[in-house]
N, C-alpha and C positions, 0 to 999 in steps of 0.2 A: 223904300228899298224893296227889292223883289225877294221872294221866298228863296230863290237861288242864292242871293247875296247873304242872307241870314244863315243859310245852311253852310256856306263856305266859311263864314266867320266862326260859327259854332264848331265845325270840324277843326279849324285852326286852333281854337282855344282848347279843345279837348286834347289835341295832339301835344300842344305846349304843356298842358298840365300833366299829361302822362310822362313827358320827358323830364319835367321837374321832379315828379315822383320817383322816376327811375334814378335820377341823380342823388336824391336824398337817401333812397334805400341802398344804393351802391356805396355811398360814402359812410353811412352809419353802420350797416349790418355786415357788409361784405368787406372785410379788411384785407386788402391786397397789399403785399409788401411793396413799399415804395423805396426807390433809391434815395438815399440820403445824400444831399449835396454837401460837399465839404465847404464849410464856412471859414472865412478868414479867422485865424486865431485858434482853429482846432489843432490839436497836437501839442508837441512840446515847445515850450517857450525857452529860448536861450538868451543869455546876456550878450550884448554886443559891446565890443571895446574898440577904442579909436587908436590907430597907429599914430604915435607922436611925430613920426618923420614925414609920412605922406598924407596923413589925415583920413585914410581909408578905415571904414568900420568893418570889423570881422567878427564872426562868432568866437566867443571866448575859448571854446574847446579846440578851435583850429589855429589859434594864434601861437606865434613863436614868442617865448617869454624870456625875460632877463630879470634876475633878482638884484635889486639894489638895496641892500640892507633889509628893511622890513617891507619894502615896496616892490611889487611886481609890475614890470612894464611890458605891455603887449604890442606885438608887431604883426603885420600882415605877411611878412616873408623874412627869410634869413638876410636878404639883401638890406632891408630896412633896419634890421637889428644890428648888422655890421656898421651901417652908416651912423646909427645912434651911438655906438661904442667909439667911433672915430671922431665924433663931434667934440670939439674942445669945450670944457666946462662941465 
C-alpha cells in the first residue's frame, strides 16, 4: 500500500477516535437535560369495572352505581343502569 493510503487510514482512525472521545465527554461530564419519555404505566392507576348489561369496562370513578344491599353494581351509563333495574330476577 502506498504512503498516501496509510495516511488516509491514519486520519480516518484519528477522526473516529476524536469523535468517540467527544461522545464520552459529552455523555459523562456535560449533563444536558433530556426529555423524559412517558412510559406506559406512568401516572395514576385506576380500577376498571365491567358493566353487567353491555360488558363494557369503565374506570370505577366514572361509573354509574346502584347499591344492592351490601353490593355495589357499576354501569357505563344511566341507560344500562335502567335496563338492569328493569330486568326480571
